[in-house]
C-alpha positions in Angstrom: 82.3 107.1 157.3 85.5 105.3 156.2 86.4 102.0 157.5 88.9 101.8 160.5 91.2 98.9 161.2 93.3 98.4 164.5 96.3 97.2 163.7 98.3 95.5 166.7 102.0 95.5 166.2 104.4 94.6 169.1 108.2 94.6 169.5 109.9 92.4 167.0 106.9 92.6 164.7 107.0 90.4 161.1 107.1 93.9 158.9 105.7 91.6 155.8 102.5 90.0 157.3 100.7 93.4 157.7 102.0 95.5 155.3 99.9 94.6 152.3 96.9 94.9 154.3 97.6 98.3 155.7 98.5 99.8 152.1 95.8 98.1 150.7 93.3 99.3 153.0 94.2 102.8 153.0 95.6 103.3 149.0 92.8 100.7 147.5 89.9 101.2 150.0 90.1 104.3 151.5 90.0 103.2 155.0 92.1 104.5 157.9 94.7 102.1 159.6 95.7 103.0 163.1 98.7 101.5 164.9 98.1 100.4 168.2 101.1 98.7 170.4 100.9 97.1 173.9 101.1 99.8 176.4 101.4 102.5 173.6 104.9 102.5 173.3 107.0 102.6 170.0 107.9 99.4 168.5 110.6 98.0 165.9 110.1 95.5 163.5 112.4 92.4 162.7 113.5 94.3 159.6 114.5 97.4 161.9 111.6 99.5 160.9 110.5 101.8 163.9 107.0 102.8 164.4 105.1 105.0 166.4 102.3 103.8 168.1 99.0 106.0 167.7 97.6 104.8 170.9 97.4 101.4 173.5 96.5 98.0 172.3 94.9 97.2 175.7 92.4 99.9 175.2 91.1 99.2 171.7 87.4 99.7 171.6 85.0 98.2 168.9 82.9 101.4 168.9 86.1 102.9 167.4 87.3 100.4 164.7 85.6 97.7 162.3 88.3 95.0 162.8 91.2 94.4 165.6 94.4 92.8 163.7 97.2 91.2 165.7 100.5 91.0 163.8 102.9 88.4 164.3 106.4 88.6 165.4 108.9 87.2 168.1 107.0 88.1 170.8 104.0 85.9 170.8 106.3 83.0 171.9 108.7 84.9 174.4 108.3 85.8 178.2 106.7 89.0 177.3 103.4 88.3 175.7 101.0 91.4 176.0 97.6 90.4 177.5 95.0 91.7 175.0 92.4 89.5 176.4 90.1 92.5 176.9 90.3 94.0 173.6 89.8 90.7 171.8 86.9 89.9 174.2 85.5 93.3 173.6 85.8 93.1 169.9 84.2 89.6 169.9 81.3 90.3 172.2 80.6 93.5 169.8 80.6 90.9 166.8 83.4 92.4 165.0 86.2 90.4 163.6 89.5 89.7 165.2 92.4 88.8 163.0 95.7 86.9 163.9 98.6 85.9 161.3 101.5 83.7 162.0 102.5 83.5 165.9 99.7 85.9 167.0 97.5 82.9 166.2 98.9 81.7 169.7 97.3 84.6 171.3 94.0 83.6 169.8 94.6 80.0 170.9 95.6 81.2 174.5 92.1 82.8 174.8 90.4 79.7 173.6 89.1 81.4 170.4 90.3 78.6 168.1 88.6 75.7 170.3 85.3 75.9 168.4 86.3 77.5 165.2 88.1 76.6 162.0 91.4 78.3 162.1 95.1 77.8 160.6 98.3 78.9 161.8 102.3 78.3 161.0 102.0 74.5 161.2 99.6 71.8 162.6 101.9 71.2 165.7 102.4 74.7 166.9 99.3 75.6 168.9 99.3 72.5 170.6 102.8 72.6 171.5 102.9 76.3 172.7 99.5 76.4 174.0 98.8 73.4 176.3 95.1 74.6 176.8 94.3 74.6 173.1 91.6 72.1 172.1 91.2 73.1 168.5 93.1 70.7 166.5 90.4 68.8 165.0 89.1 72.1 163.6 92.8 73.1 162.3 93.0 73.8 158.3 96.5 72.7 157.1 96.3 75.1 154.1 98.4 77.8 152.8 95.2 80.5 152.7 93.9 82.4 155.6 90.9 81.1 157.2 87.9 83.0 158.3 85.1 81.6 160.9 82.7 82.8 163.4 84.4 86.4 163.5 87.9 85.2 163.8 90.5 85.1 160.8 93.8 83.1 161.1 96.8 82.8 158.6 100.1 81.4 158.7 103.2 84.2 158.3 103.4 83.0 154.5 99.9 84.4 153.8 99.7 87.7 154.2 97.8 88.1 150.7 94.6 85.9 151.3 94.6 87.4 155.3 94.3 91.0 153.8 91.7 89.4 151.6 89.7 88.0 154.4 89.9 91.0 156.7 88.9 93.2 154.0 85.9 91.2 153.0 84.9 90.7 156.6 84.6 94.6 157.0 82.6 95.1 153.6 85.5 96.3 151.6 85.5 93.2 149.3 85.2 93.5 145.6 85.8 91.6 142.7 88.5 94.3 141.3 90.2 94.1 144.8 90.4 90.4 144.8 91.7 90.8 141.3 94.6 93.5 142.8 95.4 90.8 145.7 95.7 88.0 143.4 98.6 89.8 141.5 100.7 89.6 144.5 100.3 85.6 144.6 101.0 85.6 140.8 104.6 84.9 141.3 103.7 81.6 143.1 101.9 80.2 139.8 104.3 77.9 137.8 105.1 79.2 134.8 102.9 78.3 131.6 100.1 77.5 134.0 
């Protein structure tokens, strides 16, 4: 049976953060990506791409999916932050990975998931500045690549390649060929001649 990824997009989601993951999962790995949104409504990205929802994010069930992915975007620092504590809790309780990129790491921080796990985010002070209850500062990894620890995957908004890699590895879709494929997306950041 094909792996299934629940991708949560919100109004104002960041187009680039989950695009490579979704395309790679479907095209290279034969997985199914399902777009869920808070309340089940359609959403529009920061870049103006309108997306039709396939379901309600709050209802995401780990029996139906292999991973729950929260895409970053403007909503995570607004007054309209969706409450995804129930689906996130269900996935963690079921032993299935939960991933957050960019400002979606704030949602994971609000739920206390980053207090006892290695993690990263957009910058070292963001979690403590935005999430007063956050207690994981000693476990924050100030690095450009995604971090995976105890079923939780985090990344800055500038790390969609390693974010995709960690998610696909976590659900058993990683391979040397896939790592080479994803690696080519980071090649532009190498210095010429190295």
